[in-house]
Z-matrix of the N, CA and C atoms (Angstrom, degrees):
N
C 1 1.455
C 2 1.534 1 108.45
N 3 1.324 2 116.48 1 127.88
C 4 1.462 3 119.69 2 -179.75
C 5 1.534 4 110.75 3 -86.73
N 6 1.329 5 116.22 4 175.02
C 7 1.470 6 121.20 5 -176.20
C 8 1.526 7 112.91 6 -63.99
N 9 1.326 8 117.54 7 -36.90
C 10 1.467 9 120.09 8 179.69
C 11 1.523 10 110.15 9 -65.58
N 12 1.320 11 117.30 10 -45.43
C 13 1.462 12 119.76 11 178.26
C 14 1.525 13 111.12 12 -62.35
N 15 1.323 14 117.18 13 -39.44
C 16 1.472 15 120.19 14 176.81
C 17 1.526 16 110.79 15 -59.57
N 18 1.335 17 116.32 16 -44.97
C 19 1.472 18 119.24 17 -179.46
C 20 1.525 19 110.88 18 -67.95
N 21 1.325 20 117.95 19 -34.51
C 22 1.463 21 120.79 20 176.82
C 23 1.528 22 110.90 21 -65.98
N 24 1.313 23 116.33 22 -43.81
C 25 1.464 24 120.13 23 178.81
C 26 1.535 25 110.68 24 -64.03
N 27 1.324 26 116.72 25 -37.36
C 28 1.465 27 120.74 26 177.84
C 29 1.528 28 110.91 27 -63.29
N 30 1.337 29 117.33 28 -45.58
C 31 1.470 30 120.96 29 178.47
C 32 1.525 31 109.94 30 -59.66
N 33 1.322 32 117.14 31 -44.27
C 34 1.467 33 120.36 32 179.92
C 35 1.529 34 110.78 33 -62.23
N 36 1.316 35 115.93 34 -43.34
C 37 1.470 36 119.97 35 179.44
C 38 1.532 37 110.11 36 -63.42
N 39 1.320 38 116.22 37 -44.64
C 40 1.459 39 121.91 38 -177.77
C 41 1.529 40 112.43 39 -61.21
N 42 1.334 41 116.29 40 -35.34
C 43 1.465 42 120.96 41 -178.24
C 44 1.526 43 111.46 42 -102.32
N 45 1.321 44 117.16 43 13.89
C 46 1.468 45 123.66 44 176.39
C 47 1.531 46 112.09 45 54.45
N 48 1.330 47 114.99 46 47.93
C 49 1.463 48 121.97 47 -179.66
C 50 1.526 49 109.24 48 -121.51
N 51 1.301 50 116.41 49 152.83
C 52 1.462 51 121.18 50 174.80
C 53 1.523 52 109.17 51 -71.13
N 54 1.324 53 115.72 52 148.23
C 55 1.466 54 120.74 53 175.55
C 56 1.525 55 108.97 54 -87.54
N 57 1.332 56 117.10 55 129.85
C 58 1.458 57 122.79 56 174.58
C 59 1.521 58 107.39 57 -129.41
N 60 1.294 59 115.71 58 115.37
C 61 1.462 60 122.25 59 -176.54
C 62 1.532 61 112.04 60 -58.06
N 63 1.314 62 115.06 61 146.14
C 64 1.457 63 122.98 62 173.69
C 65 1.529 64 106.88 63 -127.04
N 66 1.333 65 117.18 64 90.75
C 67 1.473 66 120.07 65 -177.15
C 68 1.528 67 113.12 66 -59.28
N 69 1.318 68 115.96 67 150.08
C 70 1.467 69 122.10 68 -177.79
C 71 1.521 70 114.04 69 -59.62
N 72 1.328 71 118.14 70 -27.04
C 73 1.464 72 119.92 71 -178.74
C 74 1.530 73 112.30 72 -85.30
N 75 1.335 74 117.54 73 -5.32
C 76 1.458 75 121.28 74 175.31
C 77 1.526 76 109.16 75 -75.29
N 78 1.327 77 115.90 76 160.27
C 79 1.457 78 121.38 77 -178.78
C 80 1.529 79 111.21 78 -107.80
N 81 1.324 80 114.81 79 152.35
C 82 1.459 81 123.47 80 170.67
C 83 1.529 82 106.64 81 -118.74
N 84 1.318 83 115.90 82 159.18
C 85 1.454 84 120.67 83 168.50
C 86 1.518 85 106.42 84 -95.51
N 87 1.307 86 116.88 85 125.75
C 88 1.463 87 120.05 86 -173.81
C 89 1.529 88 109.83 87 -132.68
N 90 1.310 89 116.30 88 144.26
C 91 1.467 90 119.90 89 179.80
C 92 1.529 91 109.87 90 -91.77
N 93 1.312 92 115.22 91 149.03
C 94 1.460 93 119.98 92 178.90
C 95 1.521 94 112.17 93 -64.67
N 96 1.335 95 118.00 94 -28.94
C 97 1.459 96 119.89 95 -177.01
C 98 1.529 97 112.69 96 -69.78
N 99 1.307 98 117.59 97 -8.12
C 100 1.462 99 120.26 98 177.13
C 101 1.532 100 111.32 99 -63.54
N 102 1.320 101 117.22 100 -25.99
C 103 1.461 102 122.31 101 179.96
C 104 1.527 103 112.92 102 -76.77
N 105 1.312 104 117.28 103 -9.82
C 106 1.468 105 121.42 104 -172.80
C 107 1.524 106 114.12 105 -92.03
N 108 1.330 107 118.03 106 -1.01
C 109 1.450 108 120.77 107 179.10
C 110 1.515 109 114.24 108 76.26
N 111 1.320 110 117.01 109 16.70
C 112 1.464 111 121.96 110 -179.83
C 113 1.528 112 109.15 111 -74.62
N 114 1.330 113 116.31 112 141.53
C 115 1.462 114 122.06 113 174.40
C 116 1.519 115 108.77 114 -119.03
N 117 1.285 116 117.89 115 153.32
C 118 1.455 117 127.48 116 0.95
C 119 1.528 118 111.84 117 -79.46
N 120 1.321 119 114.91 118 165.44
C 121 1.460 120 122.26 119 170.51
C 122 1.521 121 106.31 120 -99.24
N 123 1.318 122 115.22 121 128.46
C 124 1.459 123 122.51 122 -177.05
C 125 1.517 124 110.04 123 -115.48
N 126 1.311 125 116.46 124 144.05
C 127 1.451 126 121.23 125 173.19
C 128 1.510 127 109.88 126 -142.16
N 129 1.320 128 115.41 127 141.21
C 130 1.457 129 120.58 128 174.20
C 131 1.521 130 108.21 129 -139.85
N 132 1.338 131 114.76 130 149.55
C 133 1.460 132 118.68 131 -177.23
C 134 1.522 133 111.38 132 -124.09
N 135 1.338 134 114.30 133 116.12
C 136 1.455 135 122.00 134 170.89
C 137 1.535 136 107.83 135 -83.74
N 138 1.309 137 116.51 136 -175.36
C 139 1.467 138 120.88 137 176.84
C 140 1.529 139 110.51 138 -65.53
N 141 1.312 140 115.55 139 152.48
C 142 1.466 141 122.67 140 177.22
C 143 1.524 142 108.35 141 -76.48
N 144 1.346 143 116.07 142 132.78
C 145 1.459 144 121.16 143 177.78
C 146 1.527 145 107.75 144 -133.19
N 147 1.334 146 116.49 145 116.13
C 148 1.461 147 120.45 146 -179.87
C 149 1.518 148 110.82 147 59.11
N 150 1.329 149 116.20 148 -124.20
C 151 1.469 150 120.48 149 179.34
C 152 1.531 151 111.45 150 -101.02
N 153 1.319 152 115.92 151 21.77
C 154 1.457 153 121.69 152 176.65
C 155 1.524 154 108.09 153 -102.76
N 156 1.311 155 116.84 154 125.72
C 157 1.463 156 122.49 155 -172.68
C 158 1.526 157 113.93 156 -71.26
N 159 1.323 158 117.34 157 -19.15
C 160 1.460 159 121.17 158 -174.01
C 161 1.517 160 112.67 159 92.60
N 162 1.338 161 117.66 160 -9.61
C 163 1.464 162 121.30 161 -178.32
C 164 1.523 163 111.67 162 -80.93
N 165 1.341 164 114.48 163 136.98
C 166 1.461 165 123.67 164 170.40
C 167 1.519 166 106.29 165 -128.49
N 168 1.328 167 115.69 166 127.04
C 169 1.461 168 120.73 167 -172.55
C 170 1.526 169 108.56 168 -130.87
N 171 1.339 170 115.92 169 133.40
C 172 1.463 171 121.13 170 -179.83
C 173 1.518 172 109.84 171 -149.31
N 174 1.320 173 114.62 172 166.92
C 175 1.466 174 121.13 173 178.84
C 176 1.520 175 108.94 174 -114.82
N 177 1.320 176 114.98 175 149.62
C 178 1.456 177 120.66 176 176.41
C 179 1.513 178 112.93 177 105.35
N 180 1.314 179 114.39 178 175.18
C 181 1.461 180 122.31 179 -175.73
C 182 1.524 181 113.09 180 -75.86
N 183 1.330 182 117.64 181 -29.73
C 184 1.455 183 120.55 182 -171.32
C 185 1.519 184 112.31 183 -119.01
N 186 1.306 185 114.65 184 142.46
C 187 1.463 186 122.69 185 175.08
C 188 1.525 187 107.16 186 -93.18
N 189 1.312 188 116.88 187 119.81
C 190 1.464 189 121.33 188 -178.66
C 191 1.527 190 110.21 189 -76.84
N 192 1.323 191 116.02 190 149.92
C 193 1.459 192 120.16 191 175.11
C 194 1.531 193 111.84 192 -103.49
N 195 1.327 194 117.20 193 11.22
C 196 1.466 195 120.81 194 176.99
C 197 1.532 196 109.62 195 -68.02
N 198 1.313 197 115.53 196 140.76
C 199 1.468 198 120.86 197 -177.62
C 200 1.527 199 113.15 198 -60.73
N 201 1.326 200 117.19 199 -28.50
C 202 1.463 201 120.08 200 -176.99
C 203 1.533 202 113.09 201 -102.01
N 204 1.334 203 118.07 202 17.38
C 205 1.468 204 121.18 203 -179.77
C 206 1.533 205 111.22 204 -66.55
N 207 1.326 206 117.08 205 -40.53
C 208 1.460 207 122.08 206 179.21
C 209 1.520 208 110.61 207 -104.87
N 210 1.326 209 115.55 208 143.90
C 211 1.456 210 119.92 209 171.11
C 212 1.528 211 107.71 210 -128.62
N 213 1.333 212 117.78 211 152.07
C 214 1.464 213 120.23 212 -177.71
C 215 1.531 214 111.19 213 -76.66
N 216 1.321 215 114.82 214 141.55
C 217 1.461 216 121.48 215 179.01
C 218 1.522 217 108.00 216 -146.80
N 219 1.326 218 116.70 217 136.25
C 220 1.460 219 119.71 218 175.82
C 221 1.527 220 109.82 219 -70.77
N 222 1.313 221 114.92 220 142.13
C 223 1.471 222 122.09 221 -178.86
C 224 1.529 223 111.19 222 -50.11
N 225 1.318 224 117.24 223 -40.72
C 226 1.467 225 120.56 224 -175.42
C 227 1.526 226 112.66 225 -57.54
N 228 1.325 227 118.00 226 -25.55
C 229 1.469 228 120.89 227 -179.00
C 230 1.526 229 113.10 228 -82.21
N 231 1.322 230 117.52 229 -10.62
C 232 1.460 231 120.28 230 178.66
C 233 1.522 232 112.56 231 -69.09
N 234 1.318 233 117.19 232 -22.53
C 235 1.462 234 120.90 233 178.38
C 236 1.529 235 110.55 234 -57.42
N 237 1.323 236 116.57 235 -37.22
C 238 1.468 237 120.67 236 179.48
C 239 1.530 238 112.11 237 -86.85
N 240 1.313 239 117.28 238 -35.12
C 241 1.459 240 121.71 239 -174.27
C 242 1.527 241 113.35 240 -80.52
N 243 1.330 242 116.84 241 -44.88
C 244 1.464 243 120.11 242 -173.26
C 245 1.539 244 109.46 243 -158.70
N 246 1.321 245 117.56 244 69.27
C 247 1.468 246 120.20 245 -172.96
C 248 1.524 247 114.65 246 -62.89
N 249 1.329 248 118.79 247 -23.64
C 250 1.462 249 120.70 248 -177.33
C 251 1.526 250 113.11 249 -67.27
N 252 1.329 251 118.10 250 -15.56
C 253 1.464 252 118.84 251 -179.59
C 254 1.523 253 112.95 252 -90.64
N 255 1.317 254 117.88 253 -13.16
C 256 1.466 255 120.98 254 -174.87
C 257 1.522 256 112.93 255 -55.98
N 258 1.321 257 117.22 256 -36.50
C 259 1.461 258 119.49 257 -176.32
C 260 1.528 259 112.96 258 -68.94
N 261 1.326 260 118.23 259 -14.39
C 262 1.463 261 121.56 260 179.38
C 263 1.531 262 112.85 261 -92.16
N 264 1.298 263 117.76 262 -10.36
C 265 1.464 264 121.01 263 -171.87
C 266 1.522 265 114.30 264 -77.22
N 267 1.325 266 118.87 265 0.52
C 268 1.455 267 122.19 266 172.65
C 269 1.523 268 112.17 267 -91.81
N 270 1.331 269 117.27 268 -5.18
C 271 1.463 270 120.44 269 176.10
C 272 1.524 271 109.04 270 -63.97
N 273 1.319 272 117.80 271 145.30
C 274 1.460 273 120.27 272 -175.16
C 275 1.531 274 112.89 273 -77.09
N 276 1.332 275 116.57 274 165.22
C 277 1.462 276 119.71 275 171.59
C 278 1.532 277 109.70 276 -53.73
N 279 1.333 278 114.72 277 141.78
C 280 1.458 279 119.88 278 -176.90
C 281 1.513 280 112.82 279 94.21
N 282 1.327 281 117.26 280 13.69
C 283 1.466 282 121.62 281 178.01
C 284 1.522 283 110.88 282 -121.68
N 285 1.329 284 114.02 283 156.42
C 286 1.464 285 123.63 284 176.18
C 287 1.528 286 109.24 285 -130.53
N 288 1.325 287 115.44 286 158.06
C 289 1.460 288 120.12 287 168.53
C 290 1.518 289 108.92 288 -139.85
N 291 1.329 290 115.04 289 157.82
C 292 1.456 291 122.55 290 177.73
C 293 1.519 292 107.70 291 -142.18
N 294 1.326 293 116.87 292 128.69
C 295 1.464 294 123.15 293 177.96
C 296 1.521 295 108.22 294 -118.22
N 297 1.326 296 116.22 295 123.63
C 298 1.452 297 120.53 296 -176.82
C 299 1.510 298 112.78 297 -119.89
N 300 1.317 299 115.02 298 -161.83
C 301 1.454 300 121.66 299 -178.47
C 302 1.522 301 111.38 300 -70.84
N 303 1.311 302 115.06 301 154.52
C 304 1.466 303 124.04 302 175.14
C 305 1.527 304 112.52 303 55.28
N 306 1.334 305 115.93 304 38.18
C 307 1.457 306 120.71 305 174.96
C 308 1.513 307 115.65 306 78.05
N 309 1.322 308 117.79 307 9.74
C 310 1.466 309 120.32 308 179.54
C 311 1.528 310 109.71 309 -63.59
N 312 1.330 311 116.48 310 135.70
C 313 1.454 312 121.16 311 173.92
C 314 1.515 313 109.39 312 -144.53
N 315 1.320 314 114.62 313 147.81
C 316 1.448 315 120.97 314 174.78
C 317 1.521 316 107.63 315 -143.68
N 318 1.312 317 116.04 316 143.22
C 319 1.457 318 123.51 317 177.44
C 320 1.514 319 105.86 318 -134.91
N 321 1.336 320 116.69 319 134.58
C 322 1.454 321 118.43 320 178.10
C 323 1.528 322 110.41 321 -152.25
N 324 1.315 323 113.52 322 157.75
C 325 1.452 324 121.24 323 177.43
C 326 1.524 325 108.95 324 -86.54
N 327 1.325 326 115.94 325 136.64
C 328 1.459 327 122.76 326 178.57
C 329 1.530 328 106.77 327 -138.93
N 330 1.310 329 116.16 328 88.82
C 331 1.457 330 120.85 329 -174.14
C 332 1.521 331 113.68 330 -67.14
N 333 1.345 332 117.81 331 -13.38
C 334 1.472 333 119.00 332 175.58
C 335 1.522 334 110.67 333 -63.98
N 336 1.321 335 117.37 334 -23.19
C 337 1.474 336 120.59 335 179.33
C 338 1.524 337 111.39 336 -64.83
N 339 1.310 338 117.85 337 -23.54
C 340 1.462 339 121.54 338 -178.43
C 341 1.528 340 111.59 339 -80.93
N 342 1.307 341 116.95 340 -13.06
C 343 1.471 342 120.65 341 -179.17
C 344 1.532 343 112.10 342 -95.16
N 345 1.312 344 117.11 343 -2.96
C 346 1.457 345 121.56 344 -177.78
C 347 1.527 346 109.22 345 -88.17
N 348 1.323 347 116.22 346 131.67
C 349 1.464 348 121.30 347 174.56
C 350 1.508 349 108.28 348 -84.79
N 351 1.337 350 116.22 349 120.73
C 352 1.469 351 120.13 350 179.56
C 353 1.506 352 110.79 351 -109.75
């Protein structure tokens, strides 16, 4: 078990959630504004489909409904783009996280995410 998986398992244990692996070759949907240092950082996980992890990650207060808001990115590239979110990617489908200023974090279950067709 590598350090990232250990930190993912710890987050799941801390928030009383099951651990669900997110392999490095799987893709996430990520917003371009994540590179701008905007807070909060938001993540939500739909069901896993094929090699898509179900994760959608963006920065800021609002989730855009524009078709080009998210672009696909392999998990392995998040180490360079936004390494602080890696420890949350073991949370199962139906979970969200939010990272804010001064170390604020929240994780919660949102089962409505499992009813969305992606």
